[in-house]
N, C-alpha and C positions, 0 to 999 in steps of 0.2 A: 847622643842624649834626645836630640830634638830631632832627631832621623827616628827614633823609635816610637814618638812621642807621636809624632805623624802617622807613622806605620797603624801604630795603634788606632789614629783616630780613623784613617780608612780602614782597613778593618770593621772595626763597630759599626762605621757607616755603609759598608758592601753587606756584614752578617742581617744589619735591619731591611736593606732592602731586597734580601732574599728571602726573607721571612718574611714580608710583605708580598714580593712575587706565588710562594709557594702556598698563602694563605688564600690569598686571591683565588687561585685558578683553582682549590678547593671549594668556596667557597659558591665560584661561578659557576660551576660545572664538572671540571676534570680536569686532573695533571696532564698535563702532554707526556704523551709517549707517542714514538713514529710505531704505526704499520710499515711491517716490513714489505716489499713491492712484491713480492709471489701471495703475499696474500690480500694484498689491493686489486689482484689480477684475478682471484677467488670471487672476492667483494664483487667485482664486475660481470664475471660470469654468472653469481647465484643471481645478479639483478637484470641479466640477459640484456646489456647494454645498447645502446644502437646509435649509429652517428647521429650527431646534430641530436645528439638528448639533451635535456639541461640536469645537470647532476651540482646538488649541493654539499657540502661538504662542511658540517657542525662545530666549529670547534677544528679548521684546519691545519692547525698547529705551521709546522714549514712549509704543505701547500703541494705536499707529494701526490696526495689523492687527485690533487687539481691537474697536476700534471702530467701523468697518467689518464686522466679520463683525457685532457685534450689532446694531447700526443699521440697515444696508442691507441684514443678509440675515436680519434674525431670528433669528441663530444664537445659543449659548452657547460663550463662549470662556474659554479661563485664556492667560493669558502666564505666564512663568518668566523671571525675572530675575536676575542675579548682583551686578550693579552698584548699589549702593545707591543710590546719587543717581537712576537712570533707574529702578529701583523706584517709590522716594517721588512722583515725577513719575508716571510713569503709574499708580501708588495711584491721586496724588489727581486725576487728567484724571480717572477713569473715575469717582473719587467726585463731582465736579464738572457731570458728563454726566448722573450719576442712573444709571450703567448696573450698577449694585452687582449687582442681580438677578437681570444675563444675565453680567456680565463677576468674573472672579476674576485678582489676582494675585498671585502667590506670588514671596518671595524665596528663592531658590536656585539651587541647580545642576541643571539638567534633567536630569542625568544617573544624582542621586539623584532622580526624579520618575518614577513609576507613569506611564507613558504609555495603559495598557492601555483606557481608556475613551474615547479619541479615535476621534472619525470622521474627523477632515483634522490633520493636522500641518503647519505651513507653518513653512521656516528660510531665515534667509540668515544664514546663520554664514561659516565658509570651509571648503576641500576639506580639510585638515586634520581638521577637526574631523566635518564629513560622515561621512568614514571612520570615523572611531573612532564614531560614532553609527546607524552603520546596521545594525550587532549587537546595538542596544539597540531598534531600531524592530521589527527582525525578529524578536525575542523577545518584543517587549511588545505590540504593534499588534493588533487583529482583522481577521483576511481581506478587510473589506470598507472596512479604511482607508488614506485617501488621504496620500499626504505631496506636497508643491509646496516647491522649491528655488527662490530668487533665486541664480542667479548662478553658484552651486557643482554641482556633480551628487552624484549613489551610482553608483559601480562594480558594486554586488551585489544593488542593488533593482530589479526589473520598470519600465522606461520608459514609459508608457502614450505620453505626450504633451510634446510640448516646441514654444516658440517660439523658436528659434534668433539672431532681432535682438531681445527681451529679456529673454536669457536665464535663461528659466522654464524648469523640467521638471519633470513630475510625474510620479509613481509611483503605483502601487495594489499591494496587499499579498496581492492575489488568490492571485497563484501562487509567492509568499515561503516557504511552511511546507511 
């Protein structure tokens, strides 16, 4: 009987923590949903990524965008993650893969992070978060910067290209300022 009691307490604690985790992600931007590697490559193709460019992944999750940028495109990458569990997971992954010199993972809110040195910004957020983010992008990004958004659009940015089948939208900052 005691085992059942402890099990129920553990289950209640787990459910509470899981609920907080889910609520946190929706409040702070978007729930985590990994992007297929093929789609990441298409996003980088649409951004016209070049060697040594600096890629920011806003809400980097497990770090797959960062890993692909560094390993396959020889770019530098910065991931920003607000969820402590995904941040640690991503940080460990980068260290295990030996990418610490090309990839930096930061814990925090990307709304409080200066993006002015970004060449490319990758987003897989939500429509609401994109709408909130676009003024920050206009204010901070350099004229040659590119933005690629997975699934959701930016209403006030200059759309450069799109893939309607994959729902990828590429923007540039050339005519924004």
